[in-house]
Each structure stands twice: as structure tokens, then as C-alpha cells.
N, C-alpha and C positions, 0 to 999 in steps of 0.2 A: 745139160742137167738132162735127166732122164724121167725125171717124176711129173707128173701129172698136174700139180701143186704149185706154183713158188711164192711163197709173202715175203715179207720185209723186204719189200724191191724199191726202188726210188725211181722218182718220175724220167723220162723216158718212153722210148718207141721199141719194144720187145718182139723179135721175129720166131713164130714158133711153127716147127715141122711134127709133122706126125704121121707116123708108116707101120704099118701092118701088112699083112699076107700079101695085100690088093696094092699096094704102090703107098706111096706118100701124097700129105694134104702141107700147106704151106700157110699162114696169114700170120698176122701182124698185132699190135694192139700197144697203143698208145696210152702212159699212166702219168696224170697230168698235175700238179699240186696245187694245190686251192690258192688263192691272192692271200697275201696278208689283211689282217682282220682291217677295216678302218669307218669310222667314227664322224659320221659330220651330226649338225643341227639345227633347225629352223625352229629361232625363238619367236615368242612372243611376248611382248614386256606388257605389266601391270598399266592397265589404262588411267588410272589415279589411285594416289595414295589410298590405301587401308582395305583395297578393293583384291580380288581372287580371280581375276580373268587374264592371266597369265598361261601359257603353255609350252611345251618344248615337247617337237614334233622328230623324233630319229632317222636316222638313214644311216644300215648297214650295207656295207660289203664285205666282199672277202670271205675267208675263212669255212666253215662248212654249219652250214644251217641243223636244225634249229640253236638261234642266241636266246640265250639266257641274260636277262636284265636285274641291277639291283640297285634302286637310287639310295641317295642316303638318308630318304624320310622315308626310306623299306617297302617304297611300293616295287612292286615285280612289273610293273607294264611296260610295254615298249616307252610309250609316249607319258607323257605328264598335263593334264590339264586342270583347269580353274586351281593355278596357285598362285601363292604370293609373290611379293617380290620378295629377293634374299636369290644364296649358290645354293645351287643342287649337282651332285656330284655322282657320278654314274659309272658302275663297272661292268662290261658283257661281257660274258664267256660264249664264245663255242662250241660245238658236239664234242670239238677234241679237245677242250681243254684251254685252249688260246684265250687269252685277257687281252682286255683293251680298256683305259678308263679314259672318262674326260670331265670335265668342270663348265660347268654353265652359270654365266650370273644374268638374272630376269630381276630390270628396274622399270621403276617408273617414268613412264613416258610424262603426266603431267601430275602439277603438283599445285594445282587449283581449282576452283569453285567455278562452275560458269551461271552466271546470274542471267533469267531475261530477263526483257525492258516491259514486256506488256504480256496482256491474258485477256480474255474473251471470255468473262462468266456466266455466256448467255443459254446453257444447255445445251447447245448442240454437239457434245461432245470432241469439240475442237480446242484446245489449248483451255479449256473452263477450270482449270487452275492455274496457278503462278509456280512455275518448277526455278528448281533450283537444280544444275545437275552436278552429280558427285556431292552431292550436299549429304546424304545416305552414309557417307565414310566419316562422317564426324558426327557421332551421337548423343552427344553433350551438347553441341550448338547450341544457342538460344537466336532466335530471330524475332525482331521485333518491329511493328510499322506503327506510322502514322500516318494522320493524313493531312492537308496543308496547313490546319492550325494547330500541330505538334501535337492532337489526342490520340492517346494509341490506343488503334484497333484491333489489333492481333499482338497474338506471344504466346510464342512458344519455344522448349522445350525440347529439343531432337527435333526435325522436319519431317517427320513421319506421316504426317497429315499436312499436305501441301492446302495455300490457303487457296478458297475459293472467291474471295470476294465478298465475305461477310466481316463484323464485325463481333467481340469476343458474345455476344448476347443472340449472335445467328442472323440479326437484320442485316438487309443485303444493302449493299453499301453503294452510292452513285460513283459514274462513271466522274473518273480525275487521275490526276497525279498524288500516289504515294510514297514516301518515302520511310525507306526501311536500315536498318540496322544489324547485321549479322555476323557474329562472335563465334568464332570456332572452336573456339575453349582451346587450341591446343599452342599456346605463344605465338602467334602467328599474324598478321596485320587484321584489324575489326575493318568490316568491309558495308560503307556507305552509299548510300544513291538512292535513285528512283525508280518505280515501274508503275507505267500507265493501266489502268484498269479503262477495259473498253467495251463497253456493252452496243 
């Protein structure tokens, strides 16, 4: 060929010689083919049922950047964060129009609340309220607490305000062992047990 520009060439090494009245100059150029598109993910499952702390981190290689993303939830970001349990499908298109698809399942790692056995409502800023881990996932739950004589001292529908060791009239209760009934209102078991109020 004698043209200065050659198009539609395949991968390989090409040798060029340019000749003019002063002589000739030779060189070579290598045309490479992009690697095949490859998609992998690092998944973070939801820590507890009802929460949205799952995540999908996407790792792309091959093809020609930039990559364009479209998720089944219509997000166009590379990664997903703060997502709930469920199935997510992803389509990635590179600059050349090559496409790769994947489907990812985010599951829940834990299905139980975690009930603390004691608390110390002494105003020092540490363990001043009775914590129930993951209870926020059950907004319709009921939490009822009784003293050793079976008298109800605390009752709450939804546990948005943690028990601070006071009765329903706002009176500070003495150090003792108290007994709870926690109904999540989700047709699962009812939790019963004791909690120590320590000052």
C-alpha cells in the first residue's frame, strides 16, 4: 500500500517504510485487541432483616473504557450501596458497544434481635438505656417490662425510645432484675427473659 493512512486493520504488527528523495525510514507499529469484558463483584449482605445496609462493588476489566452501567433498579452508578435484600441485575456496556450481564443476590445474614442483658442508667453516657439490637426493623413490636412482683413498669409499641430505667410515670426504678416480653408482631416467637438494671 502507498497510502499514508490505513484503516480497518486487525490486530498485529505492521511495518512501515517511508521513502522520499533523501532516502527511506522504516518503523513498526503494533495494534492490539482489547481483552474480553469481565465483570466480578464484591457483595455485602444485609446485616439484619428489614435493613438497607447491603452493597455491591463492581470490578470491571477488558473492553474499552469508559463503561456504562444500568441496574435493574434503574441506577446508573458503578456500585450500589444502602440496598435491601433481593436480586439485582446489571448490564455493562463498553465504549465499543460490547455488553456483559450479571445477576447478584443480596441476602440477610441475621434474622434475630440481640437483647442486652444489663444496663447502667447512672447518667455517665455509657449504657444508660436498655439496648435491643436490630429492634428498629420491627416498628410494630411491643416491649413490656415487669418488676419482680409482676407489676408492669414499662410498655412501648415500637422501641424508638429505649428504656432508661424509669417507670411509666417517669420515676427512677431501683437496681434489680426486671423481666421482659418482646413481641415482634411478625408471627415469629415471642422473646422473654430478664435484664439487670445496675446503678
